[in-house]
C-alpha positions in Angstrom: 108.7 95.8 104.6 109.2 94.9 108.3 106.6 95.7 111.0 106.6 95.8 114.7 103.4 95.2 116.6 102.7 96.0 120.2 99.5 94.9 121.9 97.8 94.2 125.2 94.6 92.3 125.9 92.2 93.0 128.7 90.8 92.5 131.3 94.0 92.1 133.4 94.3 89.6 136.1 97.4 90.0 138.3 97.1 86.6 139.9 97.3 84.5 136.8 97.3 85.0 133.0 93.7 84.9 131.7 92.8 82.7 128.8 92.9 85.6 126.3 96.4 86.5 127.3 97.5 82.8 127.0 95.9 82.7 123.5 97.7 85.8 122.4 101.0 84.3 123.6 100.5 81.1 121.7 99.7 83.0 118.5 102.9 85.1 118.6 105.2 82.4 119.8 104.1 80.0 117.1 103.9 82.6 114.2 106.7 83.0 111.7 108.1 86.1 113.4 111.7 87.2 114.0 111.4 88.7 117.4 108.8 88.2 120.2 108.8 89.7 123.6 105.9 88.6 125.8 105.4 90.5 129.1 102.8 90.8 131.8 101.4 94.1 130.5 102.3 94.2 126.9 103.7 92.1 124.0 105.9 93.0 121.1 106.7 91.1 117.9 108.6 91.9 114.7 108.8 90.4 111.3 107.9 90.7 107.7 104.7 92.4 106.9 102.8 89.3 105.8 103.9 87.3 108.9 103.0 90.2 111.3 99.6 90.9 109.7 98.7 87.2 109.6 99.7 86.9 113.3 97.6 90.0 114.2 94.6 88.6 112.5 94.9 85.3 114.4 95.7 87.1 117.6 92.6 89.3 117.4 90.3 86.4 116.5 91.6 84.0 119.2 91.8 86.5 122.0 88.3 87.7 121.4 87.1 84.1 121.3 88.9 83.5 124.6 87.2 86.4 126.4 89.2 89.6 125.8 87.0 92.6 126.2 89.6 95.1 124.9 92.7 94.8 122.7 95.0 97.7 122.3 97.2 97.4 119.2 99.9 99.5 117.6 101.7 98.6 114.3 104.8 100.4 113.2 106.9 100.2 110.1 110.5 99.5 111.0 112.9 101.7 109.1 116.1 100.1 107.7 118.2 102.2 110.1 116.2 100.8 113.1 117.1 97.2 112.4 
């Protein structure tokens, strides 16, 4: 099974990426994921279920430790036709 995760961390800082946003970026960029898109207001990653779920666990833990006060998360199953 393949999954797509979309997430944002808050609070936002328009002047520079806060520590929690940098922590999230490090997690998804170093995880064993097939596709990663990191943006200023949201992030998306895709991969096998185990890799995505492992990355989500690490991202939640590290961003909270780094000061995130809110994390918005959506996980979708990617249908074969969407690949």
